[in-house]
FIZAZA-772098 format. One record per residue: residue number from 0; x, y, z of N, C-alpha, C in turn. Coordinates in Angstrom, 1 decimal. Example, Ala and Ser with C-alpha at 12.3 -4.5 7.8 and 13.67 -1.06 7.14 Angstrom:
// residues 2
- 0/13.2/-5.7/7.8/12.3/-4.5/7.8/13.2/-3.3/7.8
- 1/12.8/-2.2/7.1/13.7/-1.1/7.1/12.9/0.0/7.9
END
This chain:
// residues 213
- 0/-11.0/-94.3/37.7/-11.4/-95.2/38.8/-12.9/-95.3/38.7
- 1/-13.4/-96.4/38.8/-14.9/-96.7/38.7/-15.4/-97.0/40.1
- 2/-16.7/-96.7/40.3/-17.3/-97.0/41.6/-18.6/-97.8/41.4
- 3/-18.9/-98.7/42.3/-20.1/-99.6/42.2/-21.3/-99.0/42.8
- 4/-21.2/-97.8/43.5/-22.3/-97.2/44.2/-23.2/-96.5/43.1
- 5/-24.5/-96.6/43.3/-25.4/-96.0/42.4/-25.9/-94.6/42.9
- 6/-26.0/-93.7/42.0/-26.4/-92.3/42.4/-27.9/-92.2/42.5
- 7/-28.4/-91.1/43.0/-29.9/-90.9/43.1/-30.6/-90.9/41.7
- 8/-29.8/-90.5/40.6/-30.5/-90.4/39.4/-30.8/-91.8/38.8
- 9/-30.2/-92.9/39.4/-30.5/-94.2/38.9/-31.7/-94.8/39.5
- 10/-32.3/-94.2/40.6/-33.4/-94.8/41.3/-34.7/-94.7/40.4
- 11/-35.5/-95.7/40.4/-36.7/-95.7/39.6/-36.4/-95.9/38.1
- 12/-35.3/-96.6/37.8/-35.0/-96.9/36.4/-35.8/-98.1/36.0
- 13/-35.6/-98.5/34.7/-36.4/-99.6/34.2/-36.2/-100.8/35.0
- 14/-35.0/-101.0/35.5/-34.7/-102.3/36.3/-35.4/-102.2/37.6
- 15/-35.7/-101.1/38.2/-36.3/-100.9/39.5/-37.5/-100.0/39.3
- 16/-38.7/-100.5/39.0/-39.9/-99.7/38.8/-40.3/-99.0/40.1
- 17/-41.0/-97.8/40.0/-41.4/-97.0/41.1/-42.7/-97.5/41.7
- 18/-42.8/-97.6/43.0/-44.0/-98.1/43.7/-44.5/-97.0/44.6
- 19/-45.9/-96.9/44.7/-46.5/-95.8/45.6/-46.8/-96.5/46.9
- 20/-46.5/-95.8/48.0/-46.8/-96.3/49.3/-47.8/-95.4/50.0
- 21/-48.9/-96.0/50.5/-49.9/-95.2/51.2/-49.4/-95.0/52.6
- 22/-49.0/-93.8/52.9/-48.5/-93.5/54.3/-49.5/-92.7/55.1
- 23/-50.8/-92.7/54.7/-51.7/-92.0/55.6/-51.9/-92.7/56.9
- 24/-52.1/-91.9/57.9/-52.1/-92.4/59.3/-53.6/-92.7/59.7
- 25/-54.5/-92.4/58.9/-55.9/-92.7/59.2/-56.6/-93.3/58.0
- 26/-57.6/-94.1/58.3/-58.3/-94.8/57.2/-59.3/-93.8/56.6
- 27/-59.9/-94.1/55.4/-60.9/-93.2/54.8/-62.1/-93.0/55.7
- 28/-62.4/-94.0/56.7/-63.5/-93.8/57.6/-63.1/-92.9/58.8
- 29/-61.9/-92.4/58.8/-61.5/-91.5/59.9/-60.9/-92.2/61.1
- 30/-60.7/-93.6/61.0/-60.1/-94.3/62.1/-58.6/-94.4/62.0
- 31/-57.9/-94.4/63.1/-56.4/-94.6/63.0/-56.0/-95.9/62.3
- 32/-55.0/-95.8/61.4/-54.6/-97.0/60.7/-53.6/-97.7/61.6
- 33/-53.8/-99.1/61.6/-52.9/-99.9/62.3/-51.5/-100.0/61.6
- 34/-50.5/-100.0/62.4/-49.2/-100.0/61.8/-48.9/-101.4/61.2
- 35/-48.2/-101.4/60.1/-47.8/-102.7/59.5/-46.8/-103.4/60.4
- 36/-46.9/-104.7/60.5/-45.9/-105.5/61.3/-44.5/-105.3/60.7
- 37/-43.5/-105.3/61.6/-42.2/-105.1/61.2/-41.7/-106.3/60.3
- 38/-40.9/-105.9/59.3/-40.4/-106.9/58.4/-41.3/-107.2/57.2
- 39/-42.5/-106.6/57.3/-43.4/-106.8/56.1/-43.0/-106.0/55.0
- 40/-42.6/-106.6/53.9/-42.1/-105.9/52.7/-43.2/-105.7/51.8
- 41/-42.9/-104.9/50.8/-43.8/-104.6/49.7/-43.4/-105.4/48.5
- 42/-44.3/-106.4/48.3/-44.1/-107.3/47.1/-45.0/-106.9/46.0
- 43/-44.5/-106.4/44.9/-45.3/-106.0/43.8/-46.1/-107.1/43.3
- 44/-47.5/-106.8/43.1/-48.3/-107.8/42.5/-48.9/-108.8/43.5
- 45/-48.6/-108.7/44.8/-49.2/-109.6/45.8/-50.5/-109.2/46.1
- 46/-51.4/-110.2/46.6/-52.8/-109.9/46.9/-52.9/-109.0/48.1
- 47/-52.0/-109.1/49.1/-52.1/-108.3/50.3/-51.5/-106.9/50.1
- 48/-51.1/-106.5/49.0/-50.4/-105.3/48.8/-51.1/-104.4/47.8
- 49/-52.5/-104.6/47.6/-53.2/-103.9/46.6/-53.2/-102.4/46.9
- 50/-53.2/-102.0/48.1/-53.2/-100.5/48.4/-52.0/-99.9/48.0
- 51/-50.8/-100.6/48.1/-49.5/-100.0/47.7/-49.4/-100.1/46.2
- 52/-49.9/-101.1/45.6/-49.7/-101.2/44.1/-50.6/-100.3/43.4
- 53/-51.8/-100.0/44.0/-52.8/-99.1/43.3/-53.0/-97.9/44.3
- 54/-52.5/-96.7/43.9/-52.6/-95.6/44.8/-54.0/-95.1/45.1
- 55/-55.0/-95.6/44.3/-56.4/-95.2/44.5/-57.2/-96.3/45.2
- 56/-56.6/-97.4/45.5/-57.3/-98.5/46.1/-57.8/-98.2/47.5
- 57/-57.1/-97.3/48.2/-57.6/-97.0/49.6/-58.6/-95.9/49.7
- 58/-59.0/-95.3/48.5/-59.9/-94.2/48.5/-61.3/-94.8/48.3
- 59/-62.3/-94.2/49.1/-63.7/-94.7/49.0/-64.5/-93.5/48.5
- 60/-65.1/-93.7/47.3/-65.9/-92.6/46.7/-67.4/-92.8/47.0
- 61/-67.8/-93.8/47.7/-69.2/-94.0/48.0/-69.5/-93.3/49.3
- 62/-70.7/-92.5/49.3/-71.1/-91.8/50.6/-71.4/-92.8/51.7
- 63/-70.8/-92.6/52.8/-71.0/-93.5/54.0/-71.5/-92.7/55.2
- 64/-72.1/-93.4/56.1/-72.5/-92.7/57.4/-73.7/-91.7/57.1
- 65/-73.6/-90.6/57.7/-74.7/-89.5/57.6/-74.8/-89.1/56.1
- 66/-73.7/-89.0/55.4/-73.7/-88.5/54.0/-74.6/-89.5/53.2
- 67/-74.4/-90.8/53.4/-75.2/-91.8/52.7/-76.7/-91.7/53.0
- 68/-77.0/-91.5/54.3/-78.4/-91.4/54.7/-79.0/-90.2/54.1
- 69/-78.3/-89.0/54.1/-78.8/-87.8/53.5/-79.1/-88.0/52.0
- 70/-78.2/-88.7/51.3/-78.4/-88.9/49.9/-79.7/-89.8/49.6
- 71/-79.8/-90.8/50.4/-81.0/-91.7/50.3/-82.3/-91.0/50.6
- 72/-82.2/-90.1/51.6/-83.4/-89.3/52.0/-83.8/-88.3/50.9
- 73/-82.8/-87.7/50.3/-83.1/-86.7/49.2/-83.7/-87.5/48.0
- 74/-83.2/-88.7/47.7/-83.7/-89.4/46.6/-85.2/-89.9/46.9
- 75/-85.5/-90.3/48.1/-86.8/-90.7/48.5/-87.8/-89.5/48.4
- 76/-87.3/-88.3/48.9/-88.2/-87.1/48.8/-88.4/-86.7/47.4
- 77/-87.4/-86.8/46.5/-87.6/-86.4/45.1/-88.6/-87.4/44.5
- 78/-88.5/-88.7/44.8/-89.5/-89.6/44.2/-90.9/-89.4/44.7
- 79/-91.0/-89.1/46.0/-92.3/-88.8/46.6/-92.9/-87.6/46.0
- 80/-92.1/-86.5/45.8/-92.6/-85.3/45.2/-93.1/-85.5/43.8
- 81/-92.4/-86.4/43.0/-92.8/-86.7/41.6/-94.2/-87.4/41.6
- 82/-94.3/-88.4/42.6/-95.6/-89.1/42.7/-96.7/-88.2/43.1
- 83/-96.5/-87.3/44.0/-97.5/-86.4/44.5/-97.9/-85.4/43.4
- 84/-97.0/-85.0/42.6/-97.3/-84.1/41.5/-98.2/-84.8/40.4
- 85/-97.8/-86.1/40.1/-98.6/-86.9/39.2/-100.0/-87.1/39.7
- 86/-100.1/-87.4/41.0/-101.5/-87.6/41.6/-102.3/-86.3/41.6
- 87/-101.7/-85.2/41.9/-102.4/-83.9/41.9/-102.9/-83.6/40.4
- 88/-102.1/-83.9/39.5/-102.5/-83.6/38.1/-103.7/-84.5/37.7
- 89/-103.6/-85.8/38.1/-104.7/-86.7/37.8/-106.0/-86.3/38.5
- 90/-105.8/-85.8/39.7/-107.0/-85.4/40.4/-107.7/-84.2/39.8
- 91/-106.8/-83.2/39.4/-107.3/-82.0/38.7/-108.0/-82.3/37.4
- 92/-107.4/-83.3/36.7/-108.0/-83.7/35.4/-109.4/-84.4/35.6
- 93/-109.5/-85.2/36.7/-110.8/-85.8/37.0/-111.8/-84.8/37.4
- 94/-111.4/-83.8/38.3/-112.3/-82.8/38.7/-112.9/-82.0/37.5
- 95/-112.0/-81.6/36.6/-112.4/-80.9/35.4/-113.4/-81.7/34.6
- 96/-113.1/-83.0/34.4/-114.0/-83.9/33.7/-115.3/-84.0/34.4
- 97/-115.4/-84.2/35.7/-116.6/-84.3/36.4/-117.5/-83.0/36.3
- 98/-116.8/-81.8/36.5/-117.5/-80.6/36.4/-118.1/-80.4/34.9
- 99/-117.3/-80.7/33.9/-117.7/-80.6/32.6/-118.9/-81.6/32.3
- 100/-118.9/-82.8/32.9/-120.0/-83.7/32.7/-121.3/-83.2/33.3
- 101/-121.1/-82.6/34.5/-122.3/-82.1/35.2/-122.9/-80.9/34.4
- 102/-122.1/-80.1/33.8/-122.6/-78.9/33.0/-123.3/-79.5/31.8
- 103/-122.7/-80.5/31.2/-123.3/-81.1/30.0/-124.6/-81.7/30.3
- 104/-124.7/-82.4/31.4/-126.0/-83.0/31.8/-127.1/-82.0/32.1
- 105/-126.7/-80.9/32.8/-127.7/-79.8/33.0/-128.1/-79.2/31.8
- 106/-127.2/-78.9/30.8/-127.5/-78.3/29.6/-128.5/-79.2/28.8
- 107/-128.2/-80.5/28.8/-129.1/-81.5/28.1/-130.5/-81.5/28.7
- 108/-130.5/-81.4/30.1/-131.8/-81.5/30.7/-132.6/-80.2/30.4
- 109/-132.0/-79.0/30.4/-132.7/-77.8/30.1/-133.2/-77.8/28.6
- 110/-132.3/-78.3/27.7/-132.7/-78.4/26.3/-133.9/-79.3/26.1
- 111/-133.9/-80.4/26.9/-135.1/-81.3/26.8/-136.4/-80.7/27.2
- 112/-136.3/-80.0/28.4/-137.5/-79.2/28.9/-137.9/-78.2/27.9
- 113/-136.9/-77.5/27.3/-137.2/-76.4/26.4/-137.9/-77.0/25.1
- 114/-137.5/-78.1/24.7/-138.2/-78.7/23.5/-139.6/-79.1/23.8
- 115/-139.8/-79.7/25.0/-141.2/-80.1/25.4/-142.1/-78.8/25.5
- 116/-141.5/-77.8/26.1/-142.3/-76.5/26.3/-142.6/-75.9/25.0
- 117/-141.7/-75.9/24.0/-142.0/-75.4/22.7/-143.1/-76.1/22.0
- 118/-143.1/-77.4/22.2/-144.2/-78.2/21.6/-145.6/-78.0/22.3
- 119/-145.6/-77.6/23.6/-146.8/-77.4/24.3/-147.3/-75.9/24.2
- 120/-146.6/-75.0/23.6/-147.0/-73.6/23.6/-148.3/-73.4/22.9
- 121/-148.6/-74.0/21.8/-150.0/-73.8/21.3/-151.1/-74.2/22.2
- 122/-150.9/-75.3/22.9/-151.9/-75.8/23.9/-152.0/-74.8/25.0
- 123/-150.9/-74.4/25.6/-150.9/-73.4/26.7/-151.5/-72.1/26.3
- 124/-151.3/-71.6/25.0/-152.0/-70.4/24.6/-153.5/-70.6/24.5
- 125/-153.9/-71.7/24.0/-155.4/-71.9/24.0/-156.0/-71.9/25.4
- 126/-155.3/-72.6/26.3/-155.8/-72.6/27.7/-155.8/-71.2/28.3
- 127/-154.8/-70.4/28.0/-154.7/-69.0/28.5/-155.9/-68.2/28.0
- 128/-156.1/-68.3/26.7/-157.2/-67.5/26.1/-158.6/-67.9/26.7
- 129/-158.8/-69.2/26.9/-160.0/-69.6/27.5/-160.1/-69.1/28.9
- 130/-159.0/-69.0/29.6/-159.1/-68.5/31.0/-159.4/-67.0/30.9
- 131/-158.8/-66.2/30.0/-159.1/-64.8/29.9/-160.6/-64.5/29.6
- 132/-161.2/-65.3/28.8/-162.6/-65.1/28.3/-163.6/-65.8/29.3
- 133/-163.1/-66.4/30.3/-164.0/-67.0/31.3/-164.6/-68.3/30.7
- 134/-164.0/-68.9/29.8/-164.5/-70.2/29.2/-163.8/-71.4/29.8
- 135/-162.9/-71.2/30.7/-162.3/-72.3/31.4/-163.0/-72.6/32.7
- 136/-163.7/-73.6/32.7/-164.5/-73.9/34.0/-164.6/-75.5/34.1
- 137/-165.2/-75.9/35.2/-165.4/-77.3/35.5/-164.1/-78.0/35.7
- 138/-164.0/-79.2/35.2/-162.8/-80.0/35.4/-161.6/-79.5/34.6
- 139/-161.8/-78.6/33.6/-160.7/-78.1/32.8/-159.8/-77.1/33.7
- 140/-160.4/-76.5/34.7/-159.6/-75.7/35.6/-158.6/-76.5/36.4
- 141/-159.0/-77.7/36.9/-158.1/-78.5/37.6/-157.0/-79.1/36.7
- 142/-157.4/-79.4/35.4/-156.4/-79.9/34.5/-155.4/-78.8/34.2
- 143/-155.8/-77.6/34.0/-154.9/-76.5/33.7/-154.0/-76.2/34.9
- 144/-154.5/-76.3/36.1/-153.7/-76.1/37.3/-152.6/-77.2/37.4
- 145/-153.0/-78.4/37.2/-152.0/-79.5/37.2/-150.9/-79.4/36.2
- 146/-151.3/-78.9/35.0/-150.3/-78.7/33.9/-149.3/-77.7/34.3
- 147/-149.8/-76.5/34.9/-148.9/-75.5/35.3/-148.0/-76.0/36.4
- 148/-148.5/-76.8/37.4/-147.7/-77.3/38.5/-146.6/-78.3/37.9
- 149/-147.0/-79.1/37.0/-146.0/-80.0/36.4/-144.9/-79.2/35.7
- 150/-145.2/-78.2/34.9/-144.2/-77.4/34.3/-143.3/-76.7/35.3
- 151/-143.9/-76.2/36.4/-143.1/-75.5/37.4/-142.1/-76.4/38.0
- 152/-142.3/-77.7/38.1/-141.4/-78.6/38.7/-140.1/-78.7/37.9
- 153/-140.2/-78.4/36.6/-139.0/-78.4/35.7/-138.5/-77.0/35.5
- 154/-138.9/-76.0/36.3/-138.3/-74.7/36.3/-139.0/-73.8/35.2
- 155/-140.1/-74.2/34.7/-140.8/-73.4/33.7/-141.7/-72.3/34.4
- 156/-141.5/-71.1/33.9/-142.2/-70.0/34.5/-143.0/-69.2/33.5
- 157/-144.3/-68.9/33.7/-145.0/-68.0/32.8/-145.0/-66.6/33.4
- 158/-144.8/-65.6/32.5/-144.7/-64.2/33.0/-145.4/-63.3/32.0
- 159/-145.6/-62.1/32.4/-146.3/-61.1/31.6/-147.7/-60.7/32.2
- 160/-147.7/-59.6/32.9/-149.0/-59.1/33.5/-149.2/-57.6/33.1
- 161/-150.5/-57.2/33.1/-150.8/-55.9/32.8/-150.3/-54.9/33.9
- 162/-149.7/-53.8/33.5/-149.2/-52.8/34.4/-147.8/-52.8/34.7
- 163/-147.1/-53.9/34.3/-145.6/-54.0/34.5/-144.9/-53.1/33.5
- 164/-143.7/-52.7/33.8/-143.0/-51.8/32.9/-142.5/-52.6/31.7
- 165/-142.5/-52.0/30.6/-142.1/-52.7/29.3/-140.6/-52.9/29.3
- 166/-140.1/-54.1/29.1/-138.7/-54.4/29.0/-138.5/-55.1/27.7
- 167/-137.8/-54.5/26.8/-137.6/-55.1/25.4/-136.8/-56.4/25.5
- 168/-136.1/-56.7/26.6/-135.4/-58.0/26.6/-136.3/-59.2/27.0
- 169/-137.5/-58.9/27.5/-138.4/-60.0/27.9/-139.8/-59.8/27.3
- 170/-140.0/-58.7/26.7/-141.3/-58.4/26.1/-141.1/-58.1/24.6
- 171/-142.2/-58.5/23.8/-142.3/-58.2/22.4/-143.5/-57.4/22.2
- 172/-143.3/-56.1/21.8/-144.4/-55.2/21.7/-145.1/-55.4/20.3
- 173/-146.3/-55.9/20.3/-147.0/-56.0/19.0/-147.8/-54.8/18.7
- 174/-148.2/-54.0/19.7/-148.9/-52.8/19.5/-148.4/-51.7/20.4
- 175/-148.5/-50.4/20.0/-148.1/-49.3/20.9/-149.1/-48.2/20.8
- 176/-149.5/-47.8/22.0/-150.4/-46.7/22.1/-149.8/-45.5/22.8
- 177/-150.1/-44.3/22.5/-149.5/-43.1/23.0/-150.5/-42.5/24.1
- 178/-149.9/-42.2/25.2/-150.6/-41.5/26.3/-149.8/-40.3/26.8
- 179/-150.3/-39.1/26.5/-149.5/-37.9/26.9/-149.2/-37.8/28.4
- 180/-150.0/-38.4/29.2/-149.8/-38.4/30.6/-148.8/-39.5/31.2
- 181/-148.5/-40.4/30.3/-147.6/-41.5/30.7/-146.2/-41.0/30.9
- 182/-145.5/-41.5/31.9/-144.1/-41.2/32.1/-143.1/-42.3/31.6
- 183/-143.7/-43.5/31.4/-142.8/-44.6/30.9/-143.8/-45.6/30.2
- 184/-143.2/-46.5/29.4/-143.9/-47.5/28.6/-144.3/-48.6/29.6
- 185/-145.5/-49.0/29.6/-146.0/-50.1/30.4/-146.9/-51.0/29.6
- 186/-147.1/-52.2/30.1/-147.9/-53.2/29.4/-149.4/-52.9/29.8
- 187/-150.2/-52.7/28.7/-151.6/-52.5/29.0/-152.5/-53.7/28.5
- 188/-151.9/-54.7/27.8/-152.6/-55.9/27.5/-151.6/-57.0/27.1
- 189/-151.8/-58.2/27.6/-151.0/-59.4/27.3/-151.7/-60.2/26.3
- 190/-151.1/-60.2/25.1/-151.6/-61.0/24.0/-151.3/-62.5/24.1
- 191/-150.0/-62.8/24.4/-149.6/-64.1/24.7/-148.5/-64.0/25.8
- 192/-148.7/-64.8/26.9/-147.7/-64.7/28.0/-146.3/-65.3/27.5
- 193/-145.3/-64.8/28.2/-144.0/-65.3/27.9/-143.6/-66.5/28.8
- 194/-142.7/-67.3/28.4/-142.2/-68.5/29.1/-140.7/-68.5/29.2
- 195/-140.2/-68.8/30.4/-138.7/-68.9/30.5/-138.4/-70.1/31.5
- 196/-137.2/-70.6/31.3/-136.7/-71.6/32.2/-135.4/-71.1/32.9
- 197/-135.6/-70.8/34.1/-134.5/-70.1/34.8/-134.3/-68.7/34.2
- 198/-133.1/-68.4/33.7/-132.9/-67.1/33.1/-133.0/-67.2/31.6
- 199/-133.3/-68.3/31.0/-133.4/-68.5/29.6/-134.8/-68.2/29.1
- 200/-135.0/-67.2/28.2/-136.3/-66.9/27.7/-136.6/-67.9/26.5
- 201/-137.6/-68.7/26.7/-138.1/-69.6/25.6/-138.9/-68.8/24.6
- 202/-139.8/-68.0/25.1/-140.6/-67.1/24.3/-140.9/-65.8/25.0
- 203/-140.6/-64.7/24.4/-140.9/-63.4/25.0/-142.4/-63.2/25.1
- 204/-142.8/-62.4/26.1/-144.3/-62.1/26.3/-144.7/-61.1/25.2
- 205/-145.7/-61.5/24.5/-146.2/-60.6/23.4/-147.3/-59.7/23.9
- 206/-147.0/-58.4/23.9/-147.9/-57.5/24.7/-148.2/-56.2/23.8
- 207/-149.2/-55.5/24.3/-149.5/-54.2/23.8/-149.0/-53.2/24.8
- 208/-148.4/-52.1/24.3/-147.7/-51.1/25.2/-148.3/-49.8/25.1
- 209/-148.4/-49.0/26.2/-148.8/-47.7/26.2/-147.8/-46.8/26.8
- 210/-147.5/-45.7/26.2/-146.4/-44.8/26.8/-146.4/-43.4/26.2
- 211/-145.5/-42.6/26.6/-145.4/-41.2/26.1/-145.0/-41.2/24.6
- 212/-145.2/-40.0/24.0/-144.8/-39.9/22.6/-143.3/-40.0/22.4
END
């Protein structure tokens, strides 16, 4: 005897394809889902039944609400941090360039003064010898003072006096005399004064030294 009733194993066969029904009671935004009107059937392929035909159609993967605001804020903060880092690097590079330029300018200025001083040394030595022998008088005294004042404006300093302690880093001993009573080497005669610009020695003072054996 045959029966026309179909068993459970025949459901979902090729003649009757399986359909997914979204039975969630709330929407992805957390709102209660409105109940479907009675009698509304599920027609495969219809435009109004996309959620039932596609099980993922009702899912929203884009951040919404506070989550979306937080993501936008983090992206803006990251972009601002990148711009700030680039600005700080550019500022540090400019500061280094400016400091290097200032050092180069100062070095060039000192080198220029040093070259001029080296060219004037023979003249300055002649003036100093005339001063020591009392031969510098009249208008030449005023000229000599003006020359010294002009060199001082550029940081040029003349040094070397009798009685100061001998220092091999700033003095050049051309003669040495022995004094048994001396406790240290001192300058007893300045043959040619020394000149320096700041801490840089342009020419060491050439002196005669007296000291113990």
